[in-house]
C-alpha positions as CSV (number, residue, x, y, z in Angstrom):
1,M,58.1,125.2,111.4
2,T,55.2,123.2,110.3
3,V,52.1,124.9,108.8
4,S,48.8,123.1,109.0
5,P,46.5,123.4,106.1
6,Q,43.5,125.6,106.7
7,S,40.2,124.0,106.4
8,P,37.9,125.6,103.9
9,A,35.1,127.8,105.3
10,P,31.9,125.9,105.5
11,E,29.3,126.9,103.0
12,P,26.4,128.8,104.5
13,L,23.2,126.8,104.9
14,F,20.3,127.7,102.7
15,D,17.7,129.5,104.9
16,F,14.4,128.5,103.5
17,A,12.3,130.6,105.8
18,Q,14.3,133.7,104.7
19,A,13.8,132.8,101.1
20,V,10.1,132.6,101.6
21,D,10.0,135.9,103.4
22,E,11.9,137.5,100.5
23,L,9.5,135.9,98.0
24,V,6.5,137.3,99.8
25,R,8.0,140.8,100.1
26,D,9.1,140.8,96.4
27,T,5.7,139.7,95.1
28,A,3.3,141.4,97.5
29,P,0.8,143.9,96.0
30,R,1.3,147.5,97.0
31,L,-1.3,149.3,99.2
32,F,-2.6,152.7,98.3
33,A,-5.3,155.1,99.4
34,V,-7.4,157.3,97.1
35,V,-7.5,160.7,98.8
36,E,-10.0,163.5,97.9
37,E,-8.6,166.9,98.6
38,Y,-10.9,169.9,99.0
39,R,-9.5,173.3,98.2
40,A,-5.9,172.1,98.3
41,G,-3.5,174.9,98.9
42,T,-6.0,177.2,100.7
43,E,-6.7,177.8,104.3
44,E,-9.9,175.8,103.9
45,A,-8.0,172.7,102.7
46,D,-9.2,169.3,103.8
47,A,-8.6,165.7,102.7
48,F,-10.5,162.4,103.1
49,V,-9.5,158.8,102.3
50,V,-12.3,157.7,100.1
51,A,-11.0,154.3,98.9
52,W,-8.3,151.7,99.4
53,G,-6.6,149.7,96.7
54,L,-4.0,147.0,95.9
55,G,-1.6,147.6,93.0
56,Y,0.0,144.6,91.3
57,A,3.2,144.2,89.5
58,D,1.5,144.3,86.1
59,D,0.1,147.8,87.0
60,S,-3.5,146.5,87.5
61,A,-5.4,147.3,90.7
62,E,-8.4,146.4,92.8
63,V,-10.0,149.2,94.7
64,I,-12.9,149.4,97.2
65,A,-14.6,152.5,98.4
66,V,-14.6,153.3,102.1
67,Q,-18.3,154.1,102.1
68,G,-20.7,152.0,100.1
69,H,-20.1,148.7,98.3
70,R,-18.3,150.0,95.2
71,R,-15.4,148.0,93.8
72,W,-13.3,148.5,90.8
73,Q,-10.8,146.3,88.8
74,L,-8.6,148.5,86.7
75,A,-5.8,148.0,84.2
76,D,-3.8,150.8,85.9
77,A,-4.2,152.0,89.5
78,G,-3.9,155.6,88.3
79,H,-7.2,155.3,86.5
80,I,-9.2,155.3,89.7
81,V,-8.9,159.0,90.2
82,R,-11.4,159.4,87.3
83,Y,-14.1,158.2,89.6
84,F,-13.4,160.7,92.5
85,G,-12.8,164.4,92.9
86,R,-15.3,165.4,90.3
87,A,-17.0,168.3,92.2
88,E,-15.9,171.9,92.2
89,D,-12.8,172.6,94.4
90,L,-12.3,168.8,94.8
91,S,-9.5,166.7,93.4
92,A,-8.3,163.1,93.9
93,R,-4.9,161.5,94.0
94,L,-3.3,158.3,95.0
95,V,-1.1,158.0,98.1
96,W,1.0,154.8,98.1
97,L,2.2,153.1,101.2
98,T,5.6,151.4,101.2
99,V,6.3,148.0,102.6
100,P,6.7,148.1,106.4
101,D,10.2,148.0,107.7
102,S,11.5,145.5,110.3
103,E,9.8,147.6,113.0
104,G,6.4,147.7,111.3
105,N,6.7,151.4,110.3
106,T,5.5,152.5,106.9
107,E,6.0,155.6,104.8
108,A,3.5,157.1,102.4
109,Y,4.2,159.0,99.2
110,A,1.9,160.7,96.8
111,A,1.6,159.7,93.1
């Protein structure tokens, strides 16, 4: 019985488009909202998105208010809450959005 040598499996081709997609996903800034909560934990509770921001890998952030023309550049995204939620019964927090999945859905989580 003769056995023929098996040919080695071909190496997979480098997928440049996939590599670019991964690069973009890995380096993209993260999107977050600044939410003001009024009387959180009560029956009168309410919440409003008052600003949107981009957080970068070095923890810095750029934020723009929903109303008006206020903009901030911060060393840390978490510092933006100092500018909001300053009235009685009002607090502010960040809500981060995750990267959309393959179907375009995103999930949010509070910081």
